[in-house]
Residue frames as qw, qx, qy, qz and C-alpha x, y, z in Angstrom:
[[0.000, 0.888, 0.460, 0.000, 0.00, 0.00, 0.00],
 [0.475, 0.174, 0.020, 0.863, 1.31, 3.46, -0.93],
 [0.002, 0.691, 0.297, -0.659, 0.72, 7.00, 0.15],
 [0.526, 0.687, 0.461, 0.196, -0.67, 8.93, -2.77],
 [0.169, 0.166, 0.186, 0.954, -0.31, 11.85, -4.69],
 [0.623, -0.472, 0.510, -0.360, -2.47, 10.97, -2.46],
 [0.012, 0.285, -0.950, -0.128, -1.40, 7.26, -2.25],
 [0.534, -0.142, -0.719, -0.421, -3.42, 4.09, -3.21],
 [0.358, -0.067, 0.410, -0.836, -7.30, 6.83, -0.07],
 [0.425, 0.166, 0.703, 0.545, -20.63, 8.54, 6.10],
 [0.453, 0.380, -0.672, 0.446, -31.31, 10.61, 6.68],
 [0.416, -0.527, 0.232, -0.704, -33.02, 10.68, 9.45],
 [0.882, -0.193, -0.428, -0.044, -32.23, 7.40, 11.18],
 [0.698, -0.705, 0.099, 0.074, -30.43, 6.51, 14.35],
 [0.831, -0.175, 0.280, 0.448, -27.31, 5.61, 12.47],
 [0.417, 0.053, 0.283, 0.862, -26.71, 8.35, 9.90],
 [0.067, 0.834, 0.479, -0.266, -28.24, 11.79, 10.09],
 [0.282, -0.372, 0.276, 0.840, -25.92, 13.78, 7.86],
 [0.468, 0.733, 0.478, -0.124, -27.60, 15.95, 5.27],
 [0.245, 0.944, -0.122, -0.186, -25.10, 18.43, 3.95],
 [0.859, 0.083, 0.180, 0.471, -22.08, 17.96, 1.75],
 [0.038, 0.973, -0.158, -0.166, -19.36, 20.55, 1.65],
 [0.886, 0.204, 0.060, 0.412, -16.38, 19.97, -0.57],
 [0.138, -0.952, 0.222, 0.162, -13.19, 21.85, 0.20],
 [0.862, 0.369, -0.094, 0.336, -9.85, 21.69, -1.49],
 [0.306, -0.905, 0.297, 0.010, -6.67, 22.35, 0.45],
 [0.431, 0.594, -0.673, 0.090, -3.04, 21.43, 0.16],
 [0.873, -0.209, -0.439, 0.039, -2.16, 18.13, 1.74],
 [0.053, -0.672, 0.523, -0.522, -0.77, 18.33, 5.23],
 [0.271, -0.250, 0.830, -0.417, -1.68, 16.43, 8.38],
 [0.810, 0.165, 0.163, -0.539, -4.76, 14.87, 6.72],
 [0.606, -0.156, 0.763, 0.162, -4.28, 11.23, 5.85],
 [0.332, 0.442, -0.502, -0.665, -3.92, 10.58, 2.14],
 [0.922, 0.182, 0.083, -0.331, -5.74, 7.96, 0.11],
 [0.187, -0.569, 0.784, 0.162, -3.64, 4.92, -0.59],
 [0.935, 0.220, -0.119, -0.251, -3.28, 1.71, -2.51],
 [0.712, -0.445, 0.511, 0.184, -0.90, -1.21, -2.31],
 [0.042, -0.509, 0.678, 0.530, 1.55, -2.47, -4.91],
 [0.179, -0.054, -0.894, -0.407, -0.85, -5.15, -6.08],
 [0.595, -0.243, -0.115, -0.757, -4.52, -5.98, -5.84],
 [0.725, -0.138, -0.675, 0.009, -3.93, -9.16, -3.91],
 [0.146, -0.430, 0.540, -0.709, -4.48, -9.42, -0.17],
 [0.030, -0.154, -0.943, 0.293, -6.19, -11.35, 2.57],
 [0.342, -0.378, -0.472, -0.720, -9.95, -11.41, 2.02],
 [0.621, -0.541, -0.566, 0.018, -10.63, -12.33, 5.63],
 [0.080, -0.758, 0.232, -0.605, -10.56, -9.68, 8.34],
 [0.427, 0.039, -0.775, 0.464, -8.91, -10.65, 11.64],
 [0.410, -0.691, -0.587, 0.094, -10.76, -10.39, 14.95],
 [0.004, 0.849, -0.032, 0.527, -10.98, -6.87, 16.41],
 [0.593, -0.215, -0.489, 0.603, -8.80, -5.89, 19.31],
 [0.119, -0.908, -0.285, -0.285, -10.55, -2.96, 21.03],
 [0.169, 0.610, -0.390, 0.669, -8.81, -0.21, 22.88],
 [0.276, -0.025, -0.803, 0.528, -8.34, -0.65, 26.59],
 [0.258, 0.110, 0.371, -0.885, -11.33, 1.58, 27.36],
 [0.635, 0.121, -0.319, -0.693, -13.68, -0.39, 25.12],
 [0.768, -0.083, 0.573, -0.275, -15.55, -3.64, 25.60],
 [0.470, -0.029, 0.799, 0.374, -15.17, -6.60, 23.21],
 [0.409, 0.583, -0.064, -0.699, -16.09, -5.56, 19.66],
 [0.875, 0.408, 0.234, -0.114, -16.95, -7.17, 16.30],
 [0.792, 0.018, 0.331, 0.512, -14.38, -8.25, 13.76],
 [0.191, 0.943, -0.100, -0.256, -12.18, -5.72, 12.01],
 [0.843, 0.466, -0.106, 0.246, -9.25, -5.77, 9.61],
 [0.634, -0.518, 0.139, 0.557, -5.56, -5.39, 10.09],
 [0.518, 0.742, 0.182, 0.385, -4.09, -2.47, 8.20],
 [0.467, -0.650, 0.019, 0.599, -1.30, 0.06, 8.36],
 [0.352, 0.898, -0.075, -0.253, -0.15, 3.00, 6.24],
 [0.859, 0.160, 0.185, 0.450, 2.63, 2.60, 3.71],
 [0.219, -0.779, 0.164, 0.564, 5.59, 4.88, 3.16],
 [0.587, 0.203, 0.587, 0.520, 5.84, 3.92, -0.52],
 [0.034, -0.246, 0.189, 0.950, 5.91, 6.78, -3.07],
 [0.568, 0.457, 0.259, -0.634, 2.76, 7.93, -4.89],
 [0.269, -0.014, 0.845, 0.461, 1.65, 6.03, -7.98],
 [0.479, 0.222, -0.175, -0.831, -0.82, 6.59, -10.79],
 [0.715, 0.128, 0.634, -0.267, -3.55, 3.98, -11.18],
 [0.245, -0.091, 0.790, 0.554, -3.27, 1.90, -14.33],
 [0.227, 0.500, 0.812, 0.198, -5.72, 2.26, -17.22],
 [0.078, 0.784, 0.369, 0.494, -6.22, 6.04, -17.37],
 [0.059, 0.525, -0.277, 0.802, -6.02, 9.32, -15.48],
 [0.281, -0.263, -0.789, 0.479, -6.55, 9.10, -11.76],
 [0.206, -0.792, -0.479, -0.318, -9.79, 10.66, -10.50],
 [0.264, 0.204, -0.336, 0.880, -8.99, 13.93, -8.74],
 [0.057, -0.450, -0.669, 0.589, -10.93, 15.45, -5.84],
 [0.174, 0.365, -0.041, -0.914, -12.02, 18.42, -7.96],
 [0.426, 0.098, -0.618, -0.653, -13.77, 16.13, -10.46],
 [0.322, -0.216, -0.919, 0.066, -15.54, 13.99, -7.88],
 [0.490, -0.484, -0.044, -0.723, -18.88, 14.46, -6.11],
 [0.200, 0.076, -0.885, 0.414, -19.24, 13.03, -2.60],
 [0.599, -0.314, -0.089, -0.731, -22.50, 11.87, -0.96],
 [0.395, -0.191, 0.812, -0.384, -23.69, 9.57, 1.80],
 [0.496, 0.019, -0.727, -0.474, -25.20, 6.34, 0.49],
 [0.785, -0.373, -0.383, -0.313, -27.00, 3.49, 2.22],
 [0.196, -0.519, 0.694, -0.459, -26.38, 2.48, 5.83],
 [0.865, -0.090, -0.425, -0.250, -26.60, -1.12, 6.99],
 [0.328, 0.317, -0.767, 0.451, -25.49, -3.49, 9.70],
 [0.570, -0.497, -0.651, 0.072, -26.44, -4.26, 13.28],
 [0.356, -0.918, -0.078, -0.158, -26.62, -2.32, 16.53],
 [0.733, -0.553, 0.201, 0.342, -23.06, -3.37, 17.33],
 [0.383, -0.308, 0.489, 0.720, -21.38, -2.64, 13.96],
 [0.487, 0.758, 0.316, -0.297, -22.65, -0.53, 11.07],
 [0.515, 0.036, 0.464, 0.720, -21.51, 0.32, 7.54],
 [0.237, 0.819, 0.168, -0.495, -22.00, 3.76, 6.01],
 [0.669, 0.351, 0.433, 0.492, -21.53, 3.90, 2.23],
 [0.023, -0.742, 0.088, 0.664, -19.90, 6.99, 0.71],
 [0.701, 0.554, 0.413, 0.177, -20.56, 7.46, -3.02],
 [0.258, -0.533, 0.333, 0.734, -18.02, 9.05, -5.37],
 [0.603, 0.666, 0.439, -0.024, -19.38, 10.36, -8.69],
 [0.496, -0.033, 0.354, 0.792, -17.31, 11.45, -11.67],
 [0.194, 0.839, 0.311, -0.403, -18.37, 15.03, -12.44],
 [0.181, -0.534, 0.478, 0.674, -15.74, 15.44, -15.14],
 [0.650, 0.559, -0.117, -0.501, -16.02, 15.16, -18.92],
 [0.584, 0.445, -0.674, -0.087, -13.69, 12.18, -19.30],
 [0.914, -0.269, -0.304, -0.031, -13.20, 8.79, -17.70],
 [0.005, 0.696, -0.600, 0.395, -10.88, 8.40, -14.72],
 [0.753, -0.065, -0.652, 0.053, -9.79, 5.63, -12.39],
 [0.496, -0.662, 0.354, -0.437, -9.86, 4.92, -8.67],
 [0.778, 0.196, -0.588, 0.105, -7.53, 2.26, -7.33],
 [0.448, 0.041, -0.693, 0.564, -7.42, 1.18, -3.70],
 [0.354, -0.637, -0.610, 0.313, -8.41, 3.03, -0.57],
 [0.021, 0.839, 0.050, 0.541, -9.29, 6.64, 0.18],
 [0.315, 0.041, -0.584, 0.747, -7.77, 8.33, 3.19],
 [0.396, -0.680, -0.434, -0.439, -10.45, 9.15, 5.77],
 [0.180, 0.094, -0.575, 0.792, -10.28, 11.21, 8.96],
 [0.335, -0.719, -0.600, -0.103, -13.15, 11.40, 11.44],
 [0.169, 0.261, -0.267, 0.912, -13.37, 14.82, 13.12],
 [0.502, -0.635, -0.433, -0.397, -15.50, 15.53, 16.18],
 [0.361, -0.706, 0.345, -0.502, -15.67, 15.96, 19.95],
 [0.926, -0.146, -0.331, 0.102, -13.62, 13.51, 22.01],
 [0.720, -0.155, -0.291, 0.611, -11.22, 13.55, 24.93],
 [0.236, -0.745, -0.249, 0.572, -12.21, 17.10, 25.81],
 [0.159, -0.297, 0.411, 0.847, -11.45, 18.43, 22.32],
 [0.553, 0.561, 0.291, -0.543, -14.02, 19.75, 19.82],
 [0.629, 0.658, -0.313, -0.269, -11.94, 19.03, 16.72],
 [0.589, -0.391, 0.705, 0.057, -10.41, 15.70, 17.68],
 [0.613, 0.532, -0.426, -0.400, -9.12, 13.90, 14.57],
 [0.724, -0.195, 0.661, -0.037, -8.99, 10.14, 14.07],
 [0.374, 0.507, -0.619, -0.469, -7.30, 8.74, 10.96],
 [0.898, -0.008, 0.277, -0.341, -8.99, 5.46, 10.04],
 [0.356, -0.345, 0.824, 0.274, -7.18, 2.26, 9.09],
 [0.580, 0.326, -0.449, -0.596, -7.84, 0.34, 5.86],
 [0.920, -0.046, 0.292, -0.257, -9.31, -3.13, 5.56],
 [0.191, -0.449, 0.819, 0.302, -6.93, -5.91, 4.57],
 [0.694, 0.401, 0.568, -0.187, -8.72, -7.24, 1.49],
 [0.438, 0.086, 0.597, 0.667, -8.21, -7.62, -2.27],
 [0.286, 0.751, 0.246, -0.542, -9.45, -4.91, -4.66],
 [0.580, 0.346, 0.520, 0.524, -9.50, -3.93, -8.33],
 [0.101, -0.167, 0.142, 0.971, -9.08, -0.70, -10.26],
 [0.284, 0.678, 0.643, -0.216, -12.41, 1.03, -10.92],
 [0.203, 0.104, 0.387, 0.894, -12.91, 3.07, -14.11],
 [0.159, 0.644, 0.541, -0.517, -15.50, 5.83, -13.79],
 [0.270, 0.462, 0.521, 0.664, -17.10, 7.15, -16.95],
 [0.089, -0.182, 0.081, -0.976, -18.50, 10.71, -16.81],
 [0.638, -0.280, -0.078, -0.713, -21.49, 10.57, -14.47],
 [0.769, -0.054, -0.637, 0.013, -20.45, 7.15, -13.17],
 [0.505, -0.690, 0.269, -0.442, -20.45, 6.29, -9.45],
 [0.639, 0.106, -0.711, 0.275, -18.21, 4.17, -7.24],
 [0.566, -0.723, 0.018, -0.397, -18.24, 3.84, -3.47],
 [0.406, 0.237, -0.778, 0.418, -16.35, 2.77, -0.39],
 [0.636, -0.593, -0.458, -0.182, -17.64, 1.67, 3.00],
 [0.020, -0.524, 0.535, -0.662, -16.99, 3.16, 6.41],
 [0.708, -0.326, -0.626, -0.023, -17.49, 0.32, 8.88],
 [0.009, -0.490, 0.418, -0.765, -17.90, 1.61, 12.44],
 [0.366, -0.334, -0.812, 0.307, -18.90, 0.74, 15.99],
 [0.231, -0.754, -0.269, -0.554, -21.78, 2.95, 17.17],
 [0.056, 0.409, -0.545, 0.730, -21.03, 4.78, 20.39],
 [0.668, -0.471, -0.557, -0.151, -22.38, 3.23, 23.57],
 [0.447, -0.795, 0.238, -0.334, -22.32, 4.03, 27.29],
 [0.875, -0.383, 0.272, 0.121, -19.35, 2.54, 29.04],
 [0.758, 0.229, 0.233, 0.564, -17.03, 3.31, 26.11],
 [0.163, -0.578, 0.107, 0.792, -15.01, 6.35, 25.16],
 [0.525, 0.624, 0.558, 0.153, -16.83, 7.76, 22.11],
 [0.192, -0.182, 0.235, 0.935, -16.19, 10.40, 19.48],
 [0.371, 0.704, 0.482, -0.366, -19.14, 12.59, 18.47],
 [0.447, 0.056, 0.527, 0.721, -18.28, 12.84, 14.76],
 [0.257, 0.727, 0.220, -0.597, -19.32, 16.00, 12.92],
 [0.567, 0.727, -0.226, -0.313, -17.53, 15.52, 9.60],
 [0.884, -0.020, 0.350, 0.311, -15.36, 13.25, 7.48],
 [0.145, 0.836, -0.374, -0.376, -12.30, 14.55, 5.66],
 [0.890, 0.147, 0.423, 0.090, -11.42, 12.33, 2.71],
 [0.057, 0.668, -0.553, -0.495, -8.69, 12.02, 0.11],
 [0.917, 0.317, 0.019, -0.241, -9.38, 9.82, -2.94],
 [0.869, -0.142, 0.314, 0.355, -6.77, 7.24, -3.97],
 [0.627, 0.184, 0.282, 0.702, -3.70, 8.80, -5.60],
 [0.063, 0.790, 0.173, 0.585, -4.55, 12.39, -4.70],
 [0.400, -0.076, -0.497, 0.766, -3.44, 14.81, -2.00],
 [0.213, -0.251, -0.041, -0.944, -6.48, 17.12, -2.05],
 [0.043, 0.206, 0.874, -0.438, -9.18, 16.71, 0.57],
 [0.358, -0.406, -0.466, -0.700, -12.96, 16.76, 0.41],
 [0.119, -0.050, 0.676, -0.725, -15.20, 17.36, 3.43],
 [0.456, -0.326, -0.683, -0.469, -18.49, 15.59, 4.10],
 [0.413, -0.372, 0.381, -0.739, -20.83, 16.34, 7.01],
 [0.668, -0.136, -0.723, -0.112, -21.63, 13.20, 9.05],
 [0.382, -0.513, 0.398, -0.657, -23.16, 13.27, 12.55],
 [0.886, -0.113, -0.435, -0.116, -22.64, 10.03, 14.44],
 [0.494, -0.687, 0.489, -0.213, -21.36, 8.77, 17.77],
 [0.838, 0.321, -0.439, 0.039, -18.61, 6.18, 17.29],
 [0.831, -0.520, 0.055, 0.191, -16.60, 4.14, 19.78],
 [0.182, 0.895, -0.408, 0.018, -13.15, 5.73, 19.84],
 [0.939, -0.188, 0.226, 0.179, -10.49, 3.10, 19.17],
 [0.448, 0.856, -0.248, 0.079, -7.68, 5.16, 17.73],
 [0.198, -0.678, 0.697, -0.125, -5.17, 3.41, 20.00],
 [0.877, -0.018, 0.448, -0.174, -6.35, -0.12, 19.09],
 [0.277, -0.347, 0.767, 0.463, -4.21, -2.40, 16.93],
 [0.010, -0.226, -0.849, -0.477, -7.25, -3.84, 15.11],
 [0.280, 0.193, 0.351, -0.872, -10.12, -1.36, 15.62],
 [0.354, 0.435, 0.827, -0.036, -13.68, -2.24, 14.72],
 [0.326, 0.871, 0.173, -0.324, -13.93, 1.00, 12.70],
 [0.436, -0.290, 0.587, 0.617, -12.17, 1.05, 9.32],
 [0.497, 0.593, -0.113, -0.624, -12.63, 1.79, 5.63],
 [0.794, 0.186, 0.563, 0.133, -13.06, -0.60, 2.69],
 [0.317, -0.160, 0.501, 0.789, -11.54, -0.15, -0.80],
 [0.422, 0.423, -0.080, -0.798, -13.30, 1.71, -3.59],
 [0.367, 0.171, 0.894, 0.190, -15.59, -0.55, -5.67],
 [0.083, -0.152, -0.531, -0.830, -17.83, 0.09, -8.66],
 [0.337, -0.558, -0.678, -0.339, -21.47, 1.17, -8.28],
 [0.219, -0.508, 0.234, -0.800, -23.34, 2.90, -5.48]]
């Protein structure tokens, strides 16, 4: 897995109440970049979650870690850039103990582009006495393929998370800051949700899945 240029980077229900989408473009800095690995092969089975010390036992989650490899361009065409993508919350699913929020990425440009691997995603919200606490999410350890988006086409990735509960340290998320694979420019999406904070866990139950075709 590589850091990108960025490297090879969620309404009115209990689980997702976000309504507004605000896209911003800034130079890359402390925000995690989207990434992809050197190949599309990987373990398709996620290991058991290891929650943080302050959390109770949690559902399964993947093992993942950032890569220090140099940026790379996805094969098969120009890489989709943040400026040419639209971001929107999609369907939510799962159980009371672990949920998945889909984030849709739509090609707003006039030509086809590709997405290859994982976006970078930061949760931002109130936690540990801070109003803008930032949590950079890990990536699922799973195989993936390059996705080609025609103009108007949509792909998506999943944000798997543990809903906040009493007895755990939670983060009251207000927004997601995302970087598509192979780009360094961020997009911001409003998302209001309480999530169990496991930013110190080796295998947290909150993570992101790779970009796949469709919505």
